[in-house]
N, C-alpha and C positions, 0 to 999 in steps of 0.2 A: 660616461655621463650617468649611467645607473648607479655606479659606485659613489659618485659625488652626491647624488640625490639621497642615497641611503645614508651616507655620512651626515647629511643635513638632518634627516629624520632622526638619526641616533642622537645628535646633539640636542634637538628639540625635546626628544623623549627623556633624556637625562635631566634636562631643565624641569620637565614636568614631574619627574620623580622627586626632585628637590622641593618643588612646590608642595607635593603631596606630603612629604615627610615633615616639612615645616608647619603645614596646616594642622597636624595632629596636636601641636603644642600651642596653637593660637586659639583665640575665642571664635566660636561659630555663631553665637546668637546672644542678643542683649534684650533684656526687658527692664525698663526704668520708669518709675512713677515719680512725678514732680508736682509739688503743690503750686497751684495757679497763683496764689497770693504772694508767696515769697520766692518761688523758684527753687525751693530746697528739695532735694531728692529724699523721699521717705521709703522707697522700695526699689530694689535692684537685684536682678538675677542674671548670671552669666553662664553660658554653656560652653564646655570644652569637650571635644570628642573623647579624649583620654581620661579626663578627671570628672566628667559629669557636670552637674549644676552646682554653682557656688554663689555666695553673696558676700558683699563687704559688711553687711549688718550682722549684729549679734543674733543668737537664737531667741533671745527674749523679745525681739520685735515681732509681735503677733501679726501686725498688719502685713509686714514683709513675708512672714511665713505663710500667710493665707494665699499669697500670690505665687507660691512656689509651684512650678510646673510638675504635674504628675504623669508618670508613664511616658515621658518625653526624652528618654535617655537610650541611646544605642548601646547594645551589648558590648562590653569591653573586649570580649573574645574576638569579635569581628574586627575591632580596631587593632588588636595585637596581630591577628592574621594579616591584616592590611600592611602593617609595618614590616613583617617578615617577607611578604610578597614584594615590597619595594626593594629590599636589599637583594633578593634573589633575581629580580628583574634587572637591576643595575649590574649584577655580576654577569648574567647571561649576555647582556647587551655589550659589555666591555670585552668579554673573553671568549665568547662562542659565536661563530658565524659559519653557516653551512657553505657560503661562497668561498671560504678560506680552507675548505676541506675537512671541517669538523664533522663528527659523527652525526648523521641525519636524525637518528632516533633521539640522541641526547638533546640536540637543538630543538627538536619537536616538543620534548617534555618541557624545556624551559619556555618555549613559546606558549604552552598551555598556561604556565604561571603568569606570563605577561598578559594574556587574554583575561585571566581571572582577576588580575590587578585592575585592568581597565574597567572590568565589570563592577568591581567594588567601588571604584571612583564614581562610576555612573550611579551606583546604589546610593552613595552619599549625596550626590548632586540632586537626584530625583526623588528617591524614597524618603530621605530624611525630612524634607519639608512636607511631603504628601502624607506620610504615615506617623510622623512624630510631632510636627509643628501644628499643622492645620487642625487635626482632630482635637488638639488641646487649646484651640483658640489663640494660637501663637501665629500672628500674621506674617506673611511672606511676600516679598523679601523685606519690606519695611512698611510701617504704618504709624500714624500719630492719632491717638484716640483721646477725645476730651470727655471726661466724666464730670458733668456739671453738678451732679448731685453731691459728689465727694470733693468737688473743686480740685480735681486731679487730672493731670495730663500723662497718659501712658504712651511710651515710645517703644515700638517693637522694631528691631532691625537685625539684619544678617551681619555677622562679624567677618574679619579678614580671613579666618581659617576656612570658612565656607567658600569665599571668593577664590581663594587659592586652589581649592578643589575644582572649581569650575575651569580655571585656567589650566590646571593639570590634566583634566580630561581632554581639553583641546590640544594639548601638547603630546599626550601619550597615545591617543586613538589612531592618528595617521601611521605612526611607526608600527604599532601592533598589527594593523591591517596590512601594511606593506610587507612586514616580516612574514606574516602568515602566507601571503601570496607567493613569496620567494620559496618558502618551504614546499608549498603545493607544487610549484613548478619543478623543483628538484625531484619530488616524488614521482611526478608524471614522467620525467626524463628517465628515471631509473626503471620505470615499469613499461617503457616502450618495447615493441617486439624486437627491435635490434639489440637493445640492452639485455633483454631476457635471453635471446639466443647466444649472445656473447658470453654472458655469465654461465649458461649451460655448457658451452664448449670449453670454457676454462675449467669448470668443475669436472667435466668428462676427461680432460687431459690429466688432471690430477689423479683421478680415480683409475684411469686405464692407460697408464704410461707403459707401453709395450716394451720398450728398451729396459726399463727398470725391472719389469717382471721377468724378462729373459735373463738378466744379470743375476737376479735372485735365484732363479732355477738352476743356473750353472753353478752358482756358489754352493747350493745345497747338494748338487751331484758330486762336486769335488770334495765336499766335506764328508759325504757318505763313503766315497771311494777311499779317502784317506783313513777314515775310521776303520774300514774293513782291513786295510793293510796293517794298521797298528794293533788291532785286537788279536790276542793270542788264539791260536787254533786249538780246537778241542782234541781229545785223544784219538777219536775215530778218524778225523781228517788227517792227523799226523801219521797214523798207521797206513792209511790209504796212499798218502803221498810217498812214504818210504817204500811201499810195495811197488808203486809205479817207477820210482827211481831205480830199484833193484832189478826190475824186469827190463828196463831200457839197457842197463849195463850188460845183461846176459845176451 
């Protein structure tokens, strides 16, 4: 049952990664100004997480330029790190699993990347509107403002890229939490007294193999004895042996 649950979490997590990756290339926010009299748009700005703010109007349109948001762009470095984290998390989810006997330390490192990815998604979902939109009078998630003095209707709205991030957070958070709990369980099992004693006994057997030490000692003794028989005797020893041989004959 637990394996089926985890497989379901994995599938949902991978779907969330697809949502996150797609959101980077979609629009996150729209601002549009429309004349009340004719309904013609005279101002428009679109925000994309990877490419920043853009507009369909030319740079010569001063009215449009005056409405360009300032200091409302997330650093591109964060977005690039986010993309790399998506691929690493997908790789770890597909090819590394501590329940299948993979190295616990390696799986734990990949789990840290997954947690970091979910944190970044949460950053986009919460921090983006709170620190980039609202301080610049960019209303969230949508708003229609009528400027009767300019006879202009301003439309503020969140784009599909941001909504995909919201869905992605809902898809990735459960698996990240579940995977972390599995890793913690395996760590606790490895650190139980029984496992520690078992590991100590196995290491002690490897370090103090009595039969192996006896065999090595006998091999050294045989080697020393053989070496003495092969080595030529010096002149004093030879004279002494000849003397004993001659004395025995007499």
